[in-house]
N, C-alpha and C positions, 0 to 999 in steps of 0.2 A: 206254764208250759202250753196248755191247750189254748188255741185261739190268740196266742201272743208270740210264741216262738215256733210252735209246731202247728201245721195246718191239719188239724184233727179232722176237718170235714172230708179230707181225701180218703181217710180210712173209716170214718164214722159210719157212712151209709153201708159200706161193704160189711163191716163187722156187725152192725145192727140187723141188717137183712139176714145174715147168717144165723144170728142168735134167735130171731123170731121164727125163721124157717125151722130151726132145731126145735123150738118150743112147739111149733105146729106138729112136727113129727112125733112129739110126745103127747099130742092132743091136749096141750096146756095153753094153746092160743088159737084164736080164730080172727080172721080179718087181716088188714094190712099192717105193715110195720110203722109204728108211730114216730117216724123220723122228725117230722115238724115239731112235735111236742118235745122231743129231746133237744132240738135246737133252741127252743124257747127257754129251757132250763139249764142249758149248757153252763158248766162251771160249778154246779152244786155237787156235793159228795155223792158217790155212786149209790149208797143205800137210799138216798132221797130220790135219785133217778128212778130206781126200780119201784119205789113206793108210788111215784107219780105215773110212771108208764103202766104199771100193773097194780092198780089200787085194790083190785078184788082177788089178788092171788096171795097165797101163803108166803111167809118168809122163806120157807124151804124152797119153793119154786123160784122166788126172786134170787136166792143164793145160787141156784143152778144156772139161772140166766146170767148172773154176775160173773161166775167162773168161766162160763163158755164165752161170754163177751170179751173178757180179759184175754183169753187164749187167742181169740180171733184178732183182737187189736194188736197184740204182740206179733202174731204171725204176719199181719199186713205191714207192720213196721219193718220187720226183718226181711220181707220180700221186696222192699223198696216202694211200696204203694203210697207211702206218706211223703211229706216234704216239709222243710222249714219255710218260714215266711222269708220274703226277700230281705237281704242285708243283715241277717242274723250274725253271720261270721264277721262282717265288716264292723258292726257296732260293738261286738264283743272284743274285736281287736282294739278298737279305739278306747274302750273302757279299761281293758287290761293295760294298755300302754300308759294310760293316765293314772294307773295304780288303784283303780276302783275294783274292789272285789265284787263278784257276781254270784248271786244265789238264786236258785229256783225254788219257789214255794208254790206247791200245787195241790189241788184236790184229787189229783190222779194217784193211783196206787203205786207202791214202791216198785214192783216188777215192771209195770208199764212205763214208768218214768226212766228206769234203768235201761230199758230197751231203746228208748229214744236217745238218751245220753250216749249210750254205747254205739248205736248205729251211726250217729252224726258226730261222734267224737267231741261232744260238748264239754267233756271233762277237761279238755285242754284250756278252757276259759273259766268254767264254772267252779267256784270254790267248793260248794256242796249243794246237793239237791235234797229238798225236804218234801215229804209226802204228808198229807193230812192224816195218814195212818199213824203217824208218830205223835199225834195229839189226841188225847182222850175226848176233848170237847168237839172234835170234827169241825172246828171253826178256824178259818184262815187268819183271822185277826190274832188268835192265840199262836198259830203257827209262825207268823211273822214276828210276834213278840219273842217267841222261843229263839228264833235266829238272832235277833238283836241282842238278846241276853247272852247266848252262847258265844258270840263273836265280839261282845262289848262294843256294839255299834251305836253311835249317837246320832249320826246324820245319814239319811238314806232316802230312796224313793222306791215306791212300788209301781211297777209297770204291768198293766193287765187290761183285760177287755171287759170284765164283768164287775158288777157291784160288789161282790165279795172281795175283789182286789182293791177297789176304791175304799171300801170300809176298813180293810186291813191296814191301809196306809193311814187314813185319817184317825182311826182309833189308837194308832201308835205314834201319832204326831209326826208323820212322814208326808212327803209330797206324793200325791196321787196322780199318776199319769195314765190316762185312758187311751186304749188303742181302738181306733175305729176299723176293726177287722171283721171277719166273717160272722162271729157270734155276738158282736157288740149290739147293745140296745141304746138308742139315743137318749132315752129318759134316764138311763143309768150313767151315761157318759157326762151328762150335764153336771153331775156331782163331783167330777174329777177336777183337779186344779188346772191341768193341761190336757188337751186331747191331741193325739198324733194320728196321721194316716200312713206313716212309714217309719220304721225303726230308726232310720238315719236321722230323723228329726231330733233324736235324743242328743246328738252331737251339739246342737245349738242350745238345748235346754241345760245340758251339763257343762257347756263351754269346753268341749273336747277339741 
């Protein structure tokens, strides 16, 4: 979802600024908002995000930040501050017409993903959306394996912008398609089977 279908950067800074301003008001934070650090680790589960951004804070304070951040993300989605990447609807139409089921596998939380799916009506194309919350290991490789097993899928590709997506594909014997979008890292993309700069390139890869 993030950095592949949804332009998270459009609501990220707003929500992160709000969260750390809130922490400052509670005297739980001093200094600037660590936006760049977040961009560097974009794609990891949220517990890891807060451990990285707030290494010297208690789990209780991290959980407070997590809840507030989620509230702000959802509010910014629902007020239209976010956006999908170009051609999401077009490639979804092509995949659906070709009879290819579409699944979203994300490190995002259930309520956050639902807000995006509902706001942009992605349910018209997506068979099911899966959150890392549904997997005890918090590992996207296991999340993708869960999808494959649930739907008895033998052939598929994982399209994503970060190493966790590429690993989830390769460790499950699938094609790994890297997206050179906002949060992508070139050293990670090198490990993908194919790299795209626009979602419409998937038409050629999948022969749609």
